[in-house]
N, C-alpha and C positions, 0 to 999 in steps of 0.2 A: 407429536409433542405430548408430554405428560399432561393428564387431566388435572383440573383444579383441585380435586380431592385425592390425587395420587401422592401418598406420603413417602414413597420409596426414595425420592430425591430431596425431600425436605429435611435438611440437617437439624431443624428445630423440633422434629418429631422423633428423633432417635436418641435413646438413652437419657431422656429428660422427662421421665414419667413422674406422676404424683407419688409421693411417699410420705411416711409419718413425719419426716423432718420438714417437709416444705408445703404440706397441705393439711389443714384442719377444717372440718365442716363449720360453717358460720353458725353461731348461736348466741343469743343475748345473755345466756347463762354465764358466759365468760366475764361479763361486765362486773357482776357483784363480787366475784372472786378477786378481780383486779383491785377494786376499790377497797375491799377489806384488807388486802395485802399492803397497799400503798398508804391508805388513810384509815387505819383501824380505829382511831379515836375520834374521827370527825363524825358529827351527828348525822345520822342517816334518816331517822324518822322521829317526828314529833307528833304526839297525840295527847292532847290535854296535859296531864301531869307526867305522862310517860315520855321517856327519851331513850332512844337506842343509838348506838354507834354503828358504823359499817361492819365492824367485826362481830358485834352482837347480832345484827340482822342476818349476816351471813351464817353464823352458827345456829340461829333459830331456824333458818331455811334448811340447813343440813339436818338438824334434829327432825324437822317435819318430813324430809325426804326419807330418812332412815326408818322413821316410825311407819310411814306409808308402805315402804318396801317390806318391813317386817309383817305387815298385815296382808301381804300378797299383791300389792299394787305393782304392776309391771308395764313394760312397753306396750302401748296401744290401749291401755285401760283409760277410763275417763274418771276424773275426780271433779265433782261439781261443787260450786260454792255459791252461797246466797249471803253476800256480805256487803257492808258499807265500806267507805274509805277508811280503813283501820290498818294498824300494823299487820294484823293477821292476813288481810287481803293482799297486802304488799308481799309478804313472805310466801304466799301461795303461788305467786307469779314465778317464783324460782324453785321452791321446794317440791312443787308438783311436777313440772316438766323435766327436772333433772333426773327423775326416776324413769323417764321414757314415757310417762303417762301424759295425758292431755288435760289441760285445765279448761273447765267449762264454767264461765262466770255467768250467773243468772241475774236477769233484770229484777231488781227488788220491788218493782211495781206490777209484776205479773200476777194473774189470778191463779188459784190452785190448779185449774185444769191445764193451763199453759205450762206451769212448772212440772206437773206430772208428765205431760207429753215430752218435755225436753229431757227429763231424767231418764225416761224409757227410751226415747229415740237415740240419745247419746250413750245409752247403756252404762250410766254412772254406777260405779262400784261404791263410792263414798260420797257423802254430802256433808260439807262443813257449812253451818248456818248460824246467823246471828239471831239471838233471842228475840229481837224486835220483829222478826218475820215469822214467828211461830204460828200466827193466825193464818198465814198463807201456806207455810211448809207443812203444818200438821195435816190439814185436809188433803194436800197434794200427796203426802205419803200414804194416806188411806186409799187414794185412787191408783197407786202404783201397781198393785197386784203382785208385788214381790217385796222381799225384805232388802234393806240397804243399810249400811253402816252410817249412822248420823253422829256428827261431832258438833258440839255447841260452842259458839263464841259468846261469852258473857262479858261484854265490854263495860268497864267501870264508868265510861263516859256516857253510857245510856242508862237512864233512870226511869224509862217508861215501862208500860206493861209488856208481858211476854212470858212464855214458858220455856223451860229447858227440855228439849225433845230427845237429845242424844244419849248415848251410853256413857259419855264423859265429855269434859270440856276440852278446849283446844290446848290449854296449858298442860293438862294431864296427858294429852296425845304427844306433845313435844317431849315430855318427861320419859316417854317410851323410847325416844330416839337418842342418837349420839351426835355431838358436834364434830366427831372425827369422820363422818360420812365422806366417802371419796367423791369429790365434785368432778363430774365428767359431762361432756357434751354429747350430742346425739351421734350415732354412727353415720347418719346421712342428714345433711342440712335440709333436705326436702321432707324429713319426718314432721309429723304434726306436733305443734306446740300448744295450740289452744283451739277451742270451739266456741263460737259466738253465734247465738241465734238472732235472726232478723226479727223485726217487731211482729210480723205475722198479722198484718191488718186485714189480709184476706186469706182465708184458709190457714193451714198449719204453718208455723214459722219454719224457715229454712236454716239448717246448721252450716254456718260458714267456717271453714277449716283454714287456719293459718299454719305456716311452716316456720321452722327456726330461722331459715335464711331471710325470709321476709320480715320477721320480727326484729332480727338483728339490723337489717338495713334501714327499716323505718325508724328504729330507735336512734340510729346514727343520723338519719336524715332530719329528724326533729331538731337535733342540735345544730346541724349545719344550715338547714334551710331557714331556721328561725334565728340563727346567730346567737345561741345561748352560750354565755361565758362559763368556764368551769366553776363548779361549786355553786350553782344557782340554787335559790330557795324557791321551791315549787309548791304552790297551794293546790290541794286536791278539791277543786270546785267541780271538776268533771268526774263522773262515776268511774271507778276502775273496772266496773263490769262492762262498760260501754266500749266495744272494740279494744278490750284490754287497756282502757284508759288512753286510747290513741297510741298505744305502745309506750307511754311515758313511765310506767314502772321500770321498764328496761332502760329507757332514756336516762332516767335519774341515776340509775346504777352506773351507766357509762359516764355520766357527768360528775359522779361522786359529789352530788349536791345533797340537799336536804329536802325530804318529803314532809310537808305539813298536812296532816290528815284533817278531814272535815266530814263529819257524819251527814250533815245536811246543808243545803244551799240557803243561806240567809244573808242578805246584804250587810247587815250590821256585824254579824260574826265574821264575814269575809274581810271587811275593812278593818275590823279589830285585829284579825290575824295578820293581815298585811302589815299593819303598823307594828305589832308586838314582835313578830318573827322576821321583820324586814324581808317579806316575800318579794321576790323579783319577777316571778313568772306564774301564770295561771292560764287555764283554758276554759272555754264555755260557749254555749249557744247564745244567740243574740239577746235573749231575754235575761240571761245572767249579767251581761254587760250593761243592758238597759237598766236593770235594777241598781247597779252601782252608779251609773251616770245620773240617775234620778234620786239617789239617796240624799238625805239632808247633808248639807255641807259640813256640819259639825262632826258627822261620823267619819269624815275623811281627814279631820284635823290631825296633824302630827305625822302624816305620810309625806315625808320630804325626799324620799329616794325614788329612783326610776322603777316603774312597774310596767311589764310587758304582758300583753294578753293575746292569745290566739282566739279568733272568733270563727265559728263554723256552724254546721247544721243547715238551717234554712239560709238562703242568701241574706246577708246582713243588711237591714235597712240603712240607707245612707245616714238617717238621723241618729242611729245608734253609734256609728263610727264617728260622726261629728261630735256627739255628746261625750264620748270617751276622750277625744282629743282635747275637749274643753277642760276636762279635769286632769289632764296631763298624763293619761295612760297611753302607752304606745301600743296600738292594736294592729295585728297582722292577720289578714284573712287567709284561711286555708279551706280546702274542700276535699271531700272524699266520702266513702261509704263504708259500711261494715265490711264489704267485700274487698276493700282496698286498705285494710289495716288502719282505718281512720283516715287522717289527712294524707293525701298522695299528690296534692298540688298546692301551690302557694301563690298568692298575689305578690310576687317579688317586687319590692319597691325600688323605683329608679330615682337616683339623686335629684334629677331635675324636677321631679314632681313636687318637691318641697318648696319650690319657688312659685308654684301656681296658687291661685286663690283657693281658699279652703273647700269651697263647693266642688271645684274640679278635682282636688286631691281626694275628696271623699268618693267621687264617682270612680276614679282610677283604682282606689284601694278596695272598693267593694266587689271586685271581680274574682272569679275562681282562678284565674291566672294561668300559671305555667307549671310544668312537672316538678315534683320534688326531686332532690338530687339523685335519689336511688330509684326513681321511677323512670321507665323508658319513654313513655309518651302519655300525654293527655291531648286529645284532639276532638274535633267535632266532625262527624261523618253523617252522610245520608244513610240511615239504617237499611234502606232497600238496596242501594247500589254499593255501599261501603266506600263511596267516593268522598273526598274531603270537600267541605263547603268552602266557598270563597271567603276571603277575609274582608267582608263588606259590612259587618255589623247588622246585617239584615237577614241573610239566608239561614233559616233554622235547621239544625240537625241534632243528632244525639251525641252527648258527651261519651267518649269511650277512652278507656285506659288500656295500657299494655305495659308489662314489665314485672319486675320482681316484687312490687307492692300490690300484687293481685293474688287473691286467695288461691288455695289448691283447688277448691270447688265446694259444692254443697254435699254434706254428708248423706250418703245413701240416696242420692237424688241425681243420677247421671243425666236424666233428661233436662232438668233445670240447669245443670252445669253446662251441658252441651249448648243449650240455647243462649246462655249468658256469654259464652265464649265464641259465638258464631263469627266467622270471618277473621279470627285471630286477634280479636279485641274483646275486652270486657264491656258489655253494654250496660250503662248506668240507668237508662230510663229517664234521664234528665235532658231537657231540651235547651239548646244554647245557640249562640252565634259566635263566630270568630271575629275579633276586632282587628283593626289594621296593624296593630303591633304584635299580633300573634297570641294575645291573651284571650282566654275563654271567658265569656260572659253568659251566665245561666239565665234562661228566660222562665223556665218552669219545669215541674215534673210533667211528664207526658199526660198524666191523668188530671193535672191541675189547670190545663189550658181550657178556658171557657170559650165555647163557640156560640156566639150570639148573632143570630141573623146571618150566618155565614162568615162573620168576622171573628178572627182569633183575638182573644183578650188574655194577656198575661196576668195571672192573679198576683204575681210578684210586683209587677209595675203598679197595680192599684194599691197593694200593701205599702209600697214605698211612699206613695203619696199620703196615705193615711198616717204613717209614722211621722210625717212632717207636721202634723197638727199637734200643737203643744199639750193638748189634753190626753193624747193617746199613749198608753204604756205598751200595749201589744195589739197587733191586728192580724187577722187572717181572712182571706177572701176565697169563697168557693162558689160553685155554680148552684143556682136554684131554678126550678122549672118556670117557664113563662109561656103563656098560650100564644103570644105573638112572635117572640124571638127564639123560641125553643128553650134557651137558657140565658140567664142574666147573672151578673155578679151580686152576691150577698156578702156583706161585711160583718164579721164578728169582732167586737172591739172591747178590750179591757182598758179602762180609764186609769189614770194616775190617781193616787189617793187624794180625797178631798176635792175632786174636780167633777163638775157635772156639765153635760152638753146634750143637745137634742139630736135626733136622727136628721132633722131638717138642716141643722147647722153643719153636720158632717157631710151630707150630700152636697150642700152649697159649696163647701170648701173643696170637694173633689171636682165640682164643675169648673171651678176657677183654675184648676191645675191639670186637667186632662180632657180628652175628647169625650163628648156626651155619652157615646155608646159604651164607654168603659166605666162610667160612674155606677157605683153600687145602687141597686134599686131598693135594697132593704138593708137596714143596719140593726144589729142585735147587740146590746150591751151586756157585759157580765164577764166573770173570770173565764179564761180560755183553758180548755183541757190540754195538759202538757205531758210529755214523757219525762222520765227522771232526769234527762239531760237538759230539759227546758225547751225541747222542740215541740212546737204546737202540733197537736194531733188532728190533722185536717180530716182524717177519715171520720172522726166523731162529729165534726162540724158538717161534713157532707151528709151524714145520716140525718142530722137535725134540719138541714136545708133541703133534704130530699134530692140531693144532687144526682143520685142514681136514676131517679125518675126523669131528670132533665136529659140524661144521656140516652135513655131508652126510646 
């Protein structure tokens, strides 16, 4: 009998090969060409007083591409950008990769050493940078040890300090190009489209490489998995440099919607923009949503339309989801990492949940959930055996992903790439349980579990309790050394404006809501260190709490 892979007798393998008529490599670059063709006059980008249509944005991206090509940028080169959420940043997501080059979006909160490392590690040929970051970029360029072409973005919406460091500004660069540039996709959908560096809290950051196929599929998944209607109005509260804005630059081109740019996260500005521009969708870390939920009611006046938000980063405290529901914003929880193009799983809501009490709804909606449409799998496995954990809400394992929404790998780091893909899955480092309905529920980062007297304490569980206190705006729990128990929880708390509370009151509140051994033994009040996306920087808090001493 013919073997399973024997094609000699398979009539569907004969004379039915891929060709130019029936196969095109997937790339999100096709989305902007389509929107410019069908909706040339629809508004694509709003930034302060600036307005662009889809045809104008497309032509600006073509000018950028032809100008870069004229300067020798070719397939496999890296173009780095240090930019805010501005039209220029949006255009770079199309104008750079259409040349075959790779877009490296740099975190605007990095120090000069980290920027210099990334520019050299990624071998950037050109850097496009906003004037606001000259105090970081200037010293970084001095540390490079090589020359690099620098182009300035001098945004009229920015009136703060800064110097122009480049040979010319972005508009002058566009003037070198032509809007007749031939728009074309990659030869291979596996080709790199972007480079995103991880935060690098220990050692040098790793360069995560995305491909055109994954970017295309996640851009589409954002629409389908979130249920975005065509022509949505999307507010850029999430930085476009972070996982390429969770692929939403490409999503919005596919959606033929409107991008509303925002240079900085400010609750009053966000709510004002939602009202004035009739914003329908936005994304953010829990702290962004918390700021909106706790903003004065008068700031929200006049917002009479439906607003949907994606919440991600740290597992969202139940109190935040509840707070957003109270102000009428519909929140959907997604989960992912830089290595998975941003969100690659969603807490898909079931209709029957809406009949449950609010507290139960909040618990169900706060999970990491199930795979995105274009992802093959999210699961919880024992990392030692690679066996699936039982769906018992108790057995802890590591969250793992598999599918098209997983990076190509780490740039110039085959060892780290191999380790992260061991056993045919991407290992996240996040610990979780599988619940009875097949939804994933995160418990902690592996390094965030506090082991006190042999008992495992989930820092997330303690944080969830702290967020339920009406005075708490943000909370983070880390380990601190203890002579008796080895390590115990320490809580760092940022209070809401105009509220005061004592350490004793916080500890007493925790005792009423959790087992004694889980209660923080120390409470420190003050602003919490955060990343540009609003994610709390626990490694900074660990250093303050001497967590490493607790582990050693």
